[in-house]
C-alpha angles and dihedrals in degrees: 000000000000103000122219086234131187117336103254110164092157090065123080116270094235112082090350105176089225140014126313093207133032107160126169093001137104125239090237105166140354088270107033152037124225132206121281109224122225122240116275114198119225109175140035123281123274117235092241142016110292112239100191139359138186138176115218137178130224116223091255088057098258111148125225127185115196131185136174136203135183095298111012149040123222143189125209116246115175107303100350140055110236117213108243101169118146082254131350112281090007101147139058106204112185114242090243094048129085133202114256106205118189139169132230109178104309092334121102120207121194128185129180108182133276102329106069138038118255110274131220137198127176112218112232092016113047126076097188139015120263136184111286110256125247096046098266119188122266110260144181097215138035140181142161109250111184105307095341139083109229124199127195141193092034139202109198111184105314094335120100112203107179094180096052130103121192127187136202130242114288112279093359122088089184096059117091108157122187108286111251094022123125087244092056090049093049091051095040093237115150146129139237133205108211108222101213137030101059111240134013106250102171142355126207134180131221107018120162107317093333128098091228147326135234115213111207125187089260107010143045121218124200111220124207130176110239101170126231134010098020095025096187136028119213116202121183105224098166127039125185090019126081133129125304092200124027095212091054087074107105121182114208115174108302093347138078122204118201147163116246129182086260095051137269124342142169121227120206098185094271108045141357126241126203114244099171102043112125087001118066108335097099092042093051098042091050089051098044114097101227092196086074103033088132088070094065112113130177135194139167124254101213095188098058097029093242141132115221127198124193116205144162106259135171112318095026120151115233093331096306107151109249103167140063129207114198131199127188106210092198099050095026090225129138139210135161140223142202107231125142113221139150090224143328127228143161107273122197103199127228096222131235135222123205092272091051090054089067088075089068094058126233109014090214088066098049109126093199114076116248085229090064117112088232089084097047100061130216094056125110117234137165110262136169143191107241127220091275088055094250124140108250140177128219090244104105129108118307114275119233104278126208126194126175126195127224116279109262134193142174094291092058095045106031104011087245111118095198098042118123119224128226108203113204100167151344124217112196118210101223118136098220149346133074108304135195129180131210123193115215115197147167137174100226139020092252095047127103117259114248129193137223115195144314089236128186122239119251127227089282093055094252126131108205130223139167102204132147114197143133098235130030144171132180128228115200120197123193110199122241120267096027127133115239139130112196136027110190111166144279142289116215135210096210131156137186111266099194132267123284 
């Protein structure tokens, strides 16, 4: 069997050690791809494009899902998002900014850039958001580092300081005393201007053995708690490499996955390691619409052990993300998808009983399977807001999947470099669905690639061809909506066709 292999679009087609195409499928195992489900909507549409979302859990286990748009903040209740802004139309989120929504105990803190004061909401107590107490600075990014709330990319009064981080008093997100005062020293509240790396693009806590990390545009700083009087140490561990998109930063256990200007990396608290080099980095960066890099969002898929990034690629409409790039952190394999979504995020669902399902209408018309963890509550899943601004899960019918093998020739099959091939048939190893096979071929490395088919498979699972050529590759397509689990590769009925 010729396996589909790892998706390696950055490698040449001829003798590619992996696959040249892996569209709308998941890099499921070391030997196979699985189906990529379509989005299935579950709640009513939002009035505007969501610009940030987060699912958080109260200490008693109650789930809350928040999102924010240009003017308002919302919380999910059953089938709708209720507006819970400090007042209707209270905010002015810039089109290139996103809400950063974090949790400290039962307190939610949300920041959206340099236009609005940080917001707060206490789960189980509050009915609306309010300005965060203590007069903290406006900020683009926020995280919990140890026992502090840390803000980054700051606007303090009229001064914008993009390379500054500023943290609250210890154990008190609503305490922001005057910097340099005895009160600030006693409560360990301070700020730090980071000397290199341009602007703060993301902050994350608990990575590797570090208490946190600050991702700049062109640097990464390791953050460790030192106690008074210095409070935190900031050590630049990467220079010339930061993150290209703040929302591409995805924290999974002790690691952080992120998109840099050079491609995709994983950071362990001390150093970053490339995960897309010689694989998909060039493919991705050539496809990414850099005019809308602020629309890149990433999230972990805990079921499939994957990180998924949504991004505006070629053919996007007005910057709306229309592609997914998918990485399996166990197998270190990639694939991609074509899904239109405002953003993706990790959703921890609130849970529904049978009575609660009535709010969704006729159960026979539900688009999300009753077996999906969305209904159970308390479990993380990969969710999205689709192009109509509706919350959706990746639980719909399988999308049409396409996988293309390496290009092979006489040397690979018969150890004869000039040997022509006669391809009689191709049998795809896919365990379900409706399958067609196209044969792509050429006679010399400089020649254009032509296509026979696509042809259907017969009752024996074989797609038949009568093609003489010097180089060939097979493209297998599994139709949308089918039921299948693994696509592994192909068998070929190929004979020598004489030297020329």
